[in-house]
LUMVOTOR-907306 format. One record per residue (C-alpha): residue number from 1; residue in one letter; x, y, z. Coordinates in Angstrom, 1 decimal, padded with zeros to 4 digits, always signed. Layout:
! residues N
+------+------+--------+--------+--------+
: resi : resn :     px :     py :     pz :
+------+------+--------+--------+--------+
:  NUM :    a :      X :      Y :      Z :
...
+------+------+--------+--------+--------+
This chain:
! residues 398
+------+------+--------+--------+--------+
: resi : resn :     px :     py :     pz :
+------+------+--------+--------+--------+
:    1 :    m : +005.4 : +068.6 : -046.1 :
:    2 :    s : +003.5 : +066.8 : -043.6 :
:    3 :    r : +003.9 : +063.7 : -046.4 :
:    4 :    e : +007.9 : +064.3 : -045.5 :
:    5 :    q : +007.2 : +064.4 : -041.1 :
:    6 :    t : +005.5 : +061.1 : -041.9 :
:    7 :    d : +008.5 : +059.8 : -043.7 :
:    8 :    q : +010.3 : +060.9 : -041.0 :
:    9 :    l : +008.7 : +059.5 : -038.1 :
:   10 :    e : +007.8 : +056.2 : -040.0 :
:   11 :    a : +011.8 : +056.1 : -040.3 :
:   12 :    l : +011.8 : +056.9 : -036.6 :
:   13 :    y : +009.9 : +054.0 : -035.5 :
:   14 :    r : +010.7 : +051.5 : -037.6 :
:   15 :    r : +014.6 : +052.3 : -036.5 :
:   16 :    y : +013.3 : +051.8 : -032.9 :
:   17 :    v : +011.0 : +048.6 : -033.9 :
:   18 :    q : +014.4 : +047.0 : -035.4 :
:   19 :    t : +017.0 : +047.8 : -032.8 :
:   20 :    g : +015.7 : +048.4 : -029.6 :
:   21 :    e : +017.0 : +052.3 : -029.0 :
:   22 :    a : +015.1 : +054.6 : -027.0 :
:   23 :    a : +017.1 : +057.1 : -027.3 :
:   24 :    e : +016.0 : +058.9 : -030.5 :
:   25 :    l : +012.3 : +057.7 : -029.8 :
:   26 :    t : +011.9 : +058.9 : -026.4 :
:   27 :    n : +013.2 : +062.8 : -027.7 :
:   28 :    s : +010.7 : +065.3 : -026.8 :
:   29 :    a : +011.0 : +066.4 : -030.6 :
:   30 :    t : +010.0 : +062.9 : -031.4 :
:   31 :    k : +006.8 : +063.5 : -029.6 :
:   32 :    a : +006.3 : +067.5 : -031.6 :
:   33 :    l : +006.9 : +065.2 : -034.7 :
:   34 :    a : +004.2 : +063.0 : -034.1 :
:   35 :    m : +001.8 : +065.9 : -032.8 :
:   36 :    s : +002.7 : +068.0 : -035.8 :
:   37 :    v : +001.7 : +065.1 : -038.6 :
:   38 :    l : -001.5 : +064.7 : -036.5 :
:   39 :    e : -002.3 : +068.8 : -037.1 :
:   40 :    d : -000.9 : +068.7 : -040.8 :
:   41 :    r : -003.3 : +065.5 : -042.0 :
:   42 :    f : -005.5 : +063.5 : -039.9 :
:   43 :    q : -006.7 : +059.9 : -041.5 :
:   44 :    l : -006.0 : +057.1 : -040.1 :
:   45 :    e : -002.8 : +055.7 : -041.0 :
:   46 :    d : -001.0 : +058.2 : -039.4 :
:   47 :    a : -003.3 : +058.4 : -036.5 :
:   48 :    y : -002.2 : +054.5 : -036.0 :
:   49 :    l : +001.2 : +055.3 : -036.9 :
:   50 :    a : +001.7 : +058.6 : -034.0 :
:   51 :    a : -000.2 : +056.1 : -031.7 :
:   52 :    m : +002.8 : +053.3 : -031.8 :
:   53 :    v : +004.9 : +056.0 : -031.4 :
:   54 :    f : +003.2 : +057.8 : -028.3 :
:   55 :    w : +002.4 : +054.3 : -027.1 :
:   56 :    s : +005.7 : +052.8 : -027.0 :
:   57 :    r : +007.1 : +056.7 : -025.7 :
:   58 :    a : +004.9 : +056.4 : -023.0 :
:   59 :    n : +005.6 : +051.9 : -022.1 :
:   60 :    e : +009.8 : +054.0 : -022.3 :
:   61 :    l : +009.0 : +056.9 : -020.1 :
:   62 :    t : +005.8 : +055.9 : -018.4 :
:   63 :    d : +003.9 : +058.5 : -018.8 :
:   64 :    d : +000.7 : +057.9 : -018.1 :
:   65 :    d : -000.1 : +060.9 : -020.4 :
:   66 :    e : +001.1 : +060.5 : -023.0 :
:   67 :    r : -000.6 : +056.5 : -023.2 :
:   68 :    e : -003.8 : +058.4 : -022.6 :
:   69 :    l : -003.6 : +060.6 : -025.8 :
:   70 :    a : -002.1 : +057.0 : -028.1 :
:   71 :    y : -005.4 : +055.1 : -026.1 :
:   72 :    s : -007.2 : +057.9 : -027.6 :
:   73 :    l : -006.3 : +057.7 : -030.9 :
:   74 :    f : -006.5 : +053.9 : -030.5 :
:   75 :    s : -010.0 : +054.6 : -030.3 :
:   76 :    a : -010.4 : +056.1 : -033.0 :
:   77 :    i : -008.9 : +053.5 : -035.2 :
:   78 :    y : -011.1 : +051.1 : -033.4 :
:   79 :    e : -014.4 : +053.3 : -034.4 :
:   80 :    a : -013.6 : +053.5 : -037.9 :
:   81 :    d : -012.0 : +050.2 : -039.1 :
:   82 :    p : -010.3 : +047.7 : -035.4 :
:   83 :    s : -008.7 : +045.1 : -038.2 :
:   84 :    m : -005.9 : +048.4 : -038.3 :
:   85 :    l : -004.9 : +047.9 : -035.2 :
:   86 :    a : -002.4 : +044.7 : -033.7 :
:   87 :    p : -004.5 : +042.0 : -032.0 :
:   88 :    e : -001.9 : +043.3 : -029.2 :
:   89 :    i : -004.4 : +046.6 : -029.0 :
:   90 :    r : -007.2 : +045.7 : -029.7 :
:   91 :    a : -007.4 : +043.4 : -026.6 :
:   92 :    a : -006.9 : +046.1 : -024.8 :
:   93 :    l : -009.3 : +048.0 : -026.2 :
:   94 :    d : -012.0 : +045.2 : -026.4 :
:   95 :    a : -011.4 : +045.2 : -022.5 :
:   96 :    r : -012.2 : +048.8 : -022.4 :
:   97 :    q : -015.6 : +048.5 : -024.1 :
:   98 :    a : -016.5 : +044.9 : -022.1 :
:   99 :    q : -015.4 : +046.3 : -018.5 :
:  100 :    d : -018.0 : +048.0 : -016.1 :
:  101 :    k : -016.6 : +051.9 : -014.4 :
:  102 :    h : -014.4 : +049.5 : -011.9 :
:  103 :    g : -012.7 : +047.3 : -014.4 :
:  104 :    r : -014.4 : +044.4 : -013.8 :
:  105 :    d : -015.3 : +041.8 : -017.2 :
:  106 :    p : -019.4 : +041.1 : -017.5 :
:  107 :    s : -019.7 : +037.9 : -015.4 :
:  108 :    r : -020.8 : +035.8 : -019.2 :
:  109 :    p : -018.7 : +035.7 : -022.4 :
:  110 :    q : -022.1 : +036.5 : -024.5 :
:  111 :    d : -021.5 : +039.8 : -023.6 :
:  112 :    d : -018.1 : +040.4 : -024.1 :
:  113 :    p : -018.5 : +041.4 : -027.9 :
:  114 :    g : -014.6 : +041.8 : -028.2 :
:  115 :    y : -014.3 : +038.0 : -027.2 :
:  116 :    q : -017.3 : +037.0 : -029.8 :
:  117 :    a : -015.8 : +038.3 : -032.8 :
:  118 :    a : -011.9 : +036.9 : -031.9 :
:  119 :    v : -013.7 : +033.6 : -031.2 :
:  120 :    a : -015.5 : +034.0 : -034.5 :
:  121 :    s : -012.4 : +034.3 : -035.9 :
:  122 :    l : -010.7 : +031.8 : -034.8 :
:  123 :    a : -013.1 : +029.6 : -035.8 :
:  124 :    k : -012.9 : +031.0 : -039.5 :
:  125 :    a : -009.3 : +030.8 : -039.6 :
:  126 :    e : -009.3 : +027.5 : -038.1 :
:  127 :    a : -011.4 : +026.0 : -040.8 :
:  128 :    t : -009.6 : +027.6 : -043.5 :
:  129 :    q : -006.5 : +026.4 : -042.0 :
:  130 :    d : -005.1 : +030.0 : -041.9 :
:  131 :    l : -002.1 : +029.7 : -039.5 :
:  132 :    a : -001.2 : +033.7 : -039.6 :
:  133 :    a : -004.7 : +034.3 : -038.3 :
:  134 :    i : -004.4 : +031.4 : -036.1 :
:  135 :    r : -001.6 : +033.2 : -034.9 :
:  136 :    e : -002.9 : +036.9 : -035.0 :
:  137 :    a : -006.2 : +034.9 : -032.5 :
:  138 :    a : -003.8 : +033.3 : -030.6 :
:  139 :    r : -001.8 : +037.2 : -029.8 :
:  140 :    w : -005.8 : +038.2 : -028.5 :
:  141 :    f : -006.2 : +036.4 : -026.6 :
:  142 :    e : -003.2 : +036.1 : -024.7 :
:  143 :    a : -003.5 : +039.8 : -024.5 :
:  144 :    r : -006.6 : +039.8 : -023.4 :
:  145 :    i : -005.8 : +037.3 : -020.6 :
:  146 :    g : -003.2 : +040.7 : -019.2 :
:  147 :    y : -006.4 : +042.6 : -019.2 :
:  148 :    a : -008.9 : +040.5 : -017.5 :
:  149 :    s : -010.0 : +041.8 : -013.9 :
:  150 :    e : -009.1 : +039.9 : -010.9 :
:  151 :    g : -011.9 : +036.7 : -010.8 :
:  152 :    s : -013.4 : +037.4 : -014.2 :
:  153 :    a : -015.7 : +035.2 : -015.5 :
:  154 :    v : -014.4 : +035.7 : -018.8 :
:  155 :    l : -010.8 : +034.5 : -017.8 :
:  156 :    p : -011.5 : +030.5 : -018.2 :
:  157 :    y : -013.1 : +030.8 : -022.0 :
:  158 :    l : -009.9 : +033.2 : -022.2 :
:  159 :    f : -007.5 : +030.2 : -021.6 :
:  160 :    m : -009.7 : +027.8 : -023.3 :
:  161 :    h : -009.0 : +029.4 : -026.2 :
:  162 :    l : -005.4 : +030.6 : -026.1 :
:  163 :    g : -004.5 : +026.8 : -025.3 :
:  164 :    y : -006.7 : +025.7 : -028.2 :
:  165 :    a : -005.5 : +027.8 : -031.4 :
:  166 :    k : -001.5 : +026.6 : -029.8 :
:  167 :    h : -002.2 : +023.6 : -029.9 :
:  168 :    m : -004.0 : +024.2 : -033.8 :
:  169 :    l : -000.2 : +025.9 : -034.3 :
:  170 :    a : +001.3 : +022.9 : -033.0 :
:  171 :    r : +000.1 : +020.4 : -034.8 :
:  172 :    a : +002.1 : +022.3 : -038.3 :
:  173 :    t : +005.9 : +021.5 : -036.3 :
:  174 :    a : +007.2 : +018.7 : -035.1 :
:  175 :    d : +009.2 : +021.5 : -032.3 :
:  176 :    p : +007.4 : +019.7 : -029.0 :
:  177 :    q : +007.7 : +023.4 : -027.7 :
:  178 :    p : +004.0 : +024.8 : -028.6 :
:  179 :    v : +001.6 : +021.9 : -026.9 :
:  180 :    e : +003.7 : +022.4 : -023.8 :
:  181 :    e : +002.9 : +025.9 : -023.8 :
:  182 :    a : -001.1 : +025.2 : -025.4 :
:  183 :    i : -001.3 : +022.1 : -022.4 :
:  184 :    g : -000.4 : +025.3 : -020.0 :
:  185 :    y : -003.3 : +026.6 : -020.9 :
:  186 :    l : -005.7 : +024.5 : -021.4 :
:  187 :    q : -004.9 : +023.1 : -018.2 :
:  188 :    q : -005.5 : +026.6 : -016.2 :
:  189 :    a : -008.9 : +026.6 : -017.9 :
:  190 :    v : -009.3 : +023.3 : -016.5 :
:  191 :    d : -008.8 : +024.9 : -013.2 :
:  192 :    g : -010.7 : +027.7 : -013.7 :
:  193 :    f : -014.1 : +026.2 : -014.8 :
:  194 :    p : -015.4 : +024.3 : -011.4 :
:  195 :    d : -016.5 : +021.2 : -011.0 :
:  196 :    g : -019.8 : +020.7 : -013.1 :
:  197 :    h : -019.8 : +024.0 : -015.2 :
:  198 :    p : -020.4 : +022.8 : -018.9 :
:  199 :    e : -017.3 : +024.8 : -020.2 :
:  200 :    r : -015.1 : +022.4 : -018.0 :
:  201 :    a : -016.3 : +019.2 : -020.0 :
:  202 :    d : -014.8 : +020.6 : -023.7 :
:  203 :    a : -011.6 : +022.2 : -021.7 :
:  204 :    l : -010.7 : +018.5 : -021.1 :
:  205 :    s : -011.1 : +016.8 : -023.9 :
:  206 :    l : -009.1 : +019.5 : -025.7 :
:  207 :    l : -006.8 : +019.1 : -022.8 :
:  208 :    g : -006.9 : +015.9 : -023.3 :
:  209 :    n : -006.3 : +016.2 : -026.8 :
:  210 :    a : -002.6 : +018.6 : -026.5 :
:  211 :    h : -001.4 : +015.2 : -024.5 :
:  212 :    r : -002.1 : +013.5 : -027.6 :
:  213 :    l : -000.3 : +015.6 : -029.2 :
:  214 :    r : +002.8 : +016.0 : -027.2 :
:  215 :    f : +002.9 : +012.4 : -026.9 :
:  216 :    e : +003.4 : +011.8 : -030.5 :
:  217 :    r : +005.9 : +014.3 : -030.7 :
:  218 :    t : +007.8 : +013.5 : -028.0 :
:  219 :    g : +007.2 : +009.5 : -026.9 :
:  220 :    d : +006.5 : +010.5 : -023.7 :
:  221 :    p : +004.5 : +007.6 : -021.9 :
:  222 :    d : +002.8 : +010.1 : -019.2 :
:  223 :    a : +001.6 : +012.5 : -022.1 :
:  224 :    i : +000.0 : +009.6 : -024.0 :
:  225 :    d : -002.2 : +008.4 : -020.2 :
:  226 :    a : -003.1 : +011.8 : -019.4 :
:  227 :    a : -005.0 : +011.8 : -023.0 :
:  228 :    v : -006.5 : +009.0 : -022.5 :
:  229 :    k : -007.0 : +010.4 : -018.7 :
:  230 :    c : -008.5 : +013.3 : -019.8 :
:  231 :    t : -011.2 : +012.9 : -022.7 :
:  232 :    e : -012.7 : +009.9 : -020.8 :
:  233 :    a : -012.7 : +012.6 : -017.7 :
:  234 :    a : -014.7 : +014.8 : -021.1 :
:  235 :    i : -017.4 : +012.6 : -021.5 :
:  236 :    s : -018.9 : +011.4 : -017.5 :
:  237 :    a : -018.1 : +015.0 : -017.0 :
:  238 :    p : -021.3 : +017.1 : -017.5 :
:  239 :    g : -021.3 : +018.5 : -020.2 :
:  240 :    d : -023.2 : +020.1 : -023.8 :
:  241 :    d : -025.2 : +016.8 : -025.1 :
:  242 :    a : -024.5 : +018.4 : -029.5 :
:  243 :    t : -020.9 : +017.7 : -028.4 :
:  244 :    i : -020.0 : +014.7 : -026.7 :
:  245 :    w : -019.9 : +012.9 : -030.0 :
:  246 :    q : -016.7 : +015.0 : -030.7 :
:  247 :    r : -016.0 : +014.3 : -027.2 :
:  248 :    h : -015.9 : +010.4 : -027.7 :
:  249 :    m : -014.0 : +011.1 : -030.5 :
:  250 :    n : -011.1 : +012.5 : -029.3 :
:  251 :    a : -011.0 : +009.8 : -026.5 :
:  252 :    c : -011.3 : +007.1 : -029.3 :
:  253 :    m : -007.8 : +008.3 : -031.0 :
:  254 :    a : -006.2 : +008.6 : -027.0 :
:  255 :    r : -007.1 : +005.3 : -027.0 :
:  256 :    r : -006.0 : +004.7 : -030.8 :
:  257 :    t : -002.5 : +005.9 : -029.6 :
:  258 :    r : -002.0 : +004.2 : -026.4 :
:  259 :    f : -003.0 : +001.0 : -027.6 :
:  260 :    g : +000.0 : +001.3 : -030.5 :
:  261 :    m : +002.4 : +001.8 : -027.6 :
:  262 :    g : +001.1 : -000.9 : -024.9 :
:  263 :    r : -000.3 : -003.4 : -027.6 :
:  264 :    d : -003.9 : -003.8 : -024.8 :
:  265 :    v : -006.7 : -004.6 : -026.7 :
:  266 :    a : -008.5 : -003.3 : -024.5 :
:  267 :    d : -007.5 : +000.3 : -025.5 :
:  268 :    l : -008.6 : -000.8 : -029.0 :
:  269 :    r : -012.3 : -002.4 : -027.4 :
:  270 :    a : -012.9 : +000.8 : -025.8 :
:  271 :    a : -011.5 : +002.7 : -028.9 :
:  272 :    a : -014.1 : +001.0 : -031.4 :
:  273 :    q : -017.2 : +001.8 : -028.0 :
:  274 :    h : -016.3 : +005.6 : -028.3 :
:  275 :    a : -016.3 : +005.4 : -032.1 :
:  276 :    r : -019.8 : +004.1 : -032.7 :
:  277 :    a : -020.7 : +006.9 : -029.9 :
:  278 :    s : -019.0 : +009.3 : -032.0 :
:  279 :    l : -020.9 : +008.4 : -035.3 :
:  280 :    a : -023.6 : +008.1 : -033.7 :
:  281 :    g : -024.2 : +011.2 : -032.2 :
:  282 :    a : -021.9 : +012.9 : -035.2 :
:  283 :    p : -024.7 : +015.6 : -037.4 :
:  284 :    s : -024.6 : +014.2 : -041.2 :
:  285 :    d : -023.8 : +017.7 : -043.3 :
:  286 :    s : -021.1 : +018.7 : -040.3 :
:  287 :    a : -017.1 : +018.4 : -041.3 :
:  288 :    g : -016.8 : +017.0 : -038.2 :
:  289 :    r : -018.3 : +014.3 : -039.2 :
:  290 :    l : -015.9 : +013.6 : -041.3 :
:  291 :    m : -013.5 : +013.7 : -039.2 :
:  292 :    a : -014.9 : +011.1 : -036.9 :
:  293 :    q : -016.0 : +008.3 : -039.6 :
:  294 :    a : -011.9 : +008.3 : -041.0 :
:  295 :    n : -011.3 : +008.0 : -036.9 :
:  296 :    a : -014.3 : +005.1 : -036.4 :
:  297 :    a : -012.2 : +003.5 : -039.8 :
:  298 :    n : -008.6 : +003.0 : -038.1 :
:  299 :    a : -010.3 : +002.3 : -034.9 :
:  300 :    l : -012.6 : -000.1 : -036.9 :
:  301 :    a : -009.2 : -001.2 : -038.6 :
:  302 :    a : -007.1 : -001.9 : -035.9 :
:  303 :    l : -009.3 : -003.9 : -033.5 :
:  304 :    h : -009.8 : -006.2 : -036.5 :
:  305 :    r : -006.5 : -007.0 : -037.1 :
:  306 :    v : -006.8 : -008.6 : -033.6 :
:  307 :    e : -010.4 : -009.6 : -033.3 :
:  308 :    p : -011.5 : -010.2 : -036.7 :
:  309 :    a : -014.7 : -009.6 : -037.3 :
:  310 :    e : -016.8 : -010.7 : -040.8 :
:  311 :    s : -017.2 : -007.3 : -041.2 :
:  312 :    s : -015.2 : -004.4 : -039.5 :
:  313 :    l : -012.5 : -004.1 : -042.0 :
:  314 :    d : -014.7 : -003.2 : -045.1 :
:  315 :    e : -016.9 : -001.2 : -042.6 :
:  316 :    a : -013.0 : +000.8 : -042.0 :
:  317 :    i : -012.4 : +000.7 : -046.0 :
:  318 :    d : -015.4 : +002.4 : -047.0 :
:  319 :    l : -015.4 : +004.3 : -044.2 :
:  320 :    g : -012.3 : +005.9 : -045.2 :
:  321 :    r : -012.8 : +006.2 : -048.9 :
:  322 :    d : -015.9 : +008.3 : -048.2 :
:  323 :    v : -014.1 : +010.6 : -046.5 :
:  324 :    v : -010.8 : +010.8 : -049.0 :
:  325 :    r : -013.7 : +011.4 : -051.8 :
:  326 :    r : -015.8 : +014.5 : -049.5 :
:  327 :    l : -012.7 : +015.8 : -047.7 :
:  328 :    p : -010.6 : +018.8 : -050.0 :
:  329 :    r : -007.5 : +017.8 : -050.8 :
:  330 :    s : -006.2 : +021.4 : -048.9 :
:  331 :    h : -007.3 : +020.2 : -045.7 :
:  332 :    p : -004.1 : +019.3 : -043.1 :
:  333 :    r : -005.9 : +015.8 : -042.8 :
:  334 :    w : -006.7 : +014.7 : -046.2 :
:  335 :    a : -002.8 : +012.9 : -047.0 :
:  336 :    p : -002.7 : +011.4 : -043.8 :
:  337 :    i : -006.3 : +010.3 : -044.2 :
:  338 :    l : -005.0 : +008.8 : -047.1 :
:  339 :    a : -002.7 : +006.9 : -045.8 :
:  340 :    d : -004.6 : +005.4 : -043.2 :
:  341 :    l : -007.3 : +004.3 : -046.1 :
:  342 :    a : -004.4 : +002.4 : -048.0 :
:  343 :    g : -003.1 : +000.6 : -045.2 :
:  344 :    h : -006.3 : -001.5 : -044.6 :
:  345 :    l : -006.8 : -001.4 : -048.0 :
:  346 :    a : -003.6 : -003.5 : -048.0 :
:  347 :    y : -004.2 : -005.6 : -044.8 :
:  348 :    r : -007.5 : -007.2 : -046.4 :
:  349 :    y : -004.7 : -007.4 : -049.6 :
:  350 :    e : -003.3 : -009.6 : -047.6 :
:  351 :    e : -006.4 : -011.3 : -045.5 :
:  352 :    e : -007.9 : -012.0 : -048.6 :
:  353 :    g : -006.5 : -011.5 : -052.1 :
:  354 :    r : -008.1 : -009.1 : -054.0 :
:  355 :    k : -005.3 : -007.2 : -056.5 :
:  356 :    e : -008.2 : -004.4 : -056.7 :
:  357 :    d : -006.9 : -003.9 : -053.2 :
:  358 :    a : -003.2 : -004.0 : -053.4 :
:  359 :    a : -003.4 : -001.9 : -056.7 :
:  360 :    e : -005.9 : +000.9 : -054.5 :
:  361 :    a : -003.1 : +001.0 : -051.9 :
:  362 :    l : +000.1 : +001.4 : -053.6 :
:  363 :    q : -001.3 : +003.7 : -055.6 :
:  364 :    t : -003.3 : +006.4 : -052.4 :
:  365 :    s : -000.1 : +005.5 : -050.6 :
:  366 :    q : +002.2 : +007.3 : -052.5 :
:  367 :    t : -000.4 : +010.0 : -053.5 :
:  368 :    a : -000.8 : +010.8 : -049.8 :
:  369 :    l : +002.7 : +010.6 : -049.1 :
:  370 :    d : +003.5 : +012.7 : -052.4 :
:  371 :    s : +001.2 : +015.7 : -051.0 :
:  372 :    l : +003.1 : +016.5 : -048.1 :
:  373 :    p : +006.3 : +018.1 : -048.4 :
:  374 :    d : +009.8 : +017.3 : -046.8 :
:  375 :    g : +009.8 : +018.5 : -043.5 :
:  376 :    h : +006.0 : +018.2 : -042.7 :
:  377 :    p : +006.1 : +016.9 : -039.1 :
:  378 :    e : +003.5 : +013.9 : -040.5 :
:  379 :    r : +005.6 : +013.0 : -043.4 :
:  380 :    g : +008.0 : +010.4 : -041.3 :
:  381 :    r : +004.7 : +008.6 : -040.5 :
:  382 :    l : +003.6 : +008.3 : -043.9 :
:  383 :    m : +007.4 : +007.4 : -045.3 :
:  384 :    i : +007.2 : +004.6 : -042.8 :
:  385 :    a : +003.2 : +003.0 : -043.9 :
:  386 :    h : +004.6 : +003.6 : -047.6 :
:  387 :    q : +007.4 : +001.0 : -047.1 :
:  388 :    s : +004.7 : -001.0 : -045.0 :
:  389 :    v : +002.4 : -000.7 : -048.1 :
:  390 :    v : +005.2 : -001.8 : -050.5 :
:  391 :    q : +005.9 : -004.7 : -048.7 :
:  392 :    l : +002.5 : -006.1 : -048.7 :
:  393 :    t : +001.2 : -005.0 : -051.9 :
:  394 :    g : +004.0 : -003.9 : -054.1 :
:  395 :    t : +005.0 : -007.6 : -056.4 :
:  396 :    a : +001.0 : -008.4 : -056.8 :
:  397 :    a : +000.5 : -005.1 : -057.9 :
:  398 :    s : +003.1 : -004.5 : -060.5 :
+------+------+--------+--------+--------+
């Protein structure tokens, strides 16, 4: 009989979620059914279903008693297997665990276990480029913000990580709306950290990256100016010296992107300076160093085109080859970096006439293009780049 009751309650709750109609959910018989499911057999799956029913009823009826009942069930699941809970529920329970008896957040994020676990989950999702996990982490940060106490020292950190998660999601779509959201959250993080706070520099740099992505999605020149301003302010702001190479890398990309719009060689010179500073500081065994190398390769190659130097293009090609050799093909930046390398090789062929450069440029450009599906936000750019490579090298490589 208990299995039948559980199935009945599950079907009822599913109808509520699908239709939004609350009449059946708020009926007193539904509460009795949920209580019966709990009394007949207490298993985590049944407890979670009953808790969601009580939670939804509490929201519809503004019933604090049912809300507390839901919380008690969620708490039991939280202790046994927190991964079963939706991010919004976990955030509520994490806040309860971290806050003192007056509902105040801890003075340091290091003293908030739920926050630390969420940051670790986001870092893992970023490393694997698991968009579903990134979305789940974003849901946790967004919900936890709603439970933050007034004047919370944790709040700017929550905004920073939510903005970063939204930015990662925005990179996977051509729709500009997600990056607008990322900018809003990251701006709140920057505003929340006081001047001189060591995390403000990283928040500024991330905000600059989001502005640059907004420029790429919308073409708004104000966005790329904001990107340069934020990323370079992040370098001069007090911050963690161990990560300043990343801030130089972000400033390099902003300057190089703005050069593409305005063709001011001063932007390229600054980009090259940032690139070399980034390479000098990036740990040799870090995944981030590969991104720093790819960034530096593009900056040096671009500067070579307007101010030719004997070794800068060769250096750019060597850096690019090393990146595509070491970076997993599954990495979302592998194809765009390969396309950039093809462009550098094609330009060297145009300058020096090396037929092996022409052949390699054509092959790598085609491979890069073939690696991206139709509809990918980077595919349009790679198609244009491939056409340029073909024009420069097609005859020589045939």
